[in-house]
C-alpha positions in Angstrom: -0.1 0.1 -0.1 1.2 3.4 -0.7 0.1 6.7 0.9 -0.3 10.1 -1.1 -1.7 13.4 -0.5 -5.0 14.7 -2.2 -2.6 17.1 -4.2 -0.4 14.2 -5.7 -3.5 12.0 -6.1 -5.1 14.7 -8.5 -1.8 14.8 -10.4 -1.4 11.4 -10.7 -5.0 10.5 -12.0 -3.9 10.4 -15.5 -1.8 7.4 -15.0 -3.5 4.7 -13.6 -0.4 2.3 -13.4 0.7 4.4 -10.4 -2.3 3.1 -8.4 -1.6 -0.6 -9.0 -1.4 -2.1 -5.4 -3.9 0.3 -3.7 -3.2 3.8 -2.7 -4.3 5.7 0.5 -5.2 9.5 -0.2 -4.6 11.5 2.6 -5.7 15.1 3.6 -3.7 16.9 6.4 -2.2 13.7 7.0 -5.2 11.7 7.7 -6.6 8.8 5.3 -9.3 10.2 3.4 -9.8 7.9 0.5 -8.5 4.4 -0.8 -8.0 3.8 -4.4 -7.8 0.0 -5.6 -7.7 -1.6 -9.0 -10.9 -3.5 -10.3 -8.8 -6.5 -10.2 -8.3 -6.1 -6.4 -11.8 -5.3 -5.8 -12.9 -8.2 -7.6 -10.4 -10.3 -5.5 -11.9 -8.7 -2.5 -15.2 -9.6 -3.2 -14.3 -13.3 -4.3 -12.5 -13.7 -0.9 -15.7 -12.2 0.9 -18.1 -14.6 -1.0 -15.9 -17.6 -0.3 -15.6 -16.9 3.6 -19.8 -16.3 3.6 -20.0 -19.7 1.9 -17.7 -21.2 4.5 -19.8 -19.6 7.3 -22.9 -20.9 5.8 -21.5 -24.4 5.8 -20.0 -24.1 9.3 -23.9 -23.1 10.1 -25.4 -26.0 8.6 -23.0 -28.4 10.2 -23.6 -26.9 13.7 -27.4 -27.1 13.2 -27.1 -30.6 12.0 -25.0 -31.7 14.9 -27.6 -29.7 17.1 -30.5 -32.0 15.5 -28.6 -35.0 15.8 -27.8 -34.5 19.5 -31.5 -33.9 20.1 -32.8 -36.9 18.6 -33.9 -35.4 15.4 -32.6 -37.7 13.0 -33.5 -40.7 10.9 -31.4 -43.5 8.9 -31.3 -43.3 5.2 -33.8 -46.4 4.9 -36.4 -44.1 7.2 -35.9 -41.3 5.1 -36.6 -43.2 1.6 -39.6 -44.8 3.1 -41.0 -41.7 4.3 -40.3 -40.0 0.9 -42.1 -42.7 -1.0 -44.9 -42.7 1.2 -45.2 -39.0 0.6 -45.3 -39.5 -3.1 -48.1 -41.7 -3.1 -50.5 -39.3 -1.2 
């Protein structure tokens, strides 16, 4: 990451190659803006999506474990039999 002033950022806007890797733009020494490439943003969003998928899977595993511990489960044979009987209705 690079940190530059607003003045420098305005001067560099015509040369996007200077923004590869992300740039913090500061005003009076405080970070005001972060500029990143489209590739970086896409990678960030893909990583966030993957993390959401992992969290969802962990939640499903936790719920399944909880159901099993509370006796809310059935064997594959029982499940198939129940599904077949529901189809006949």
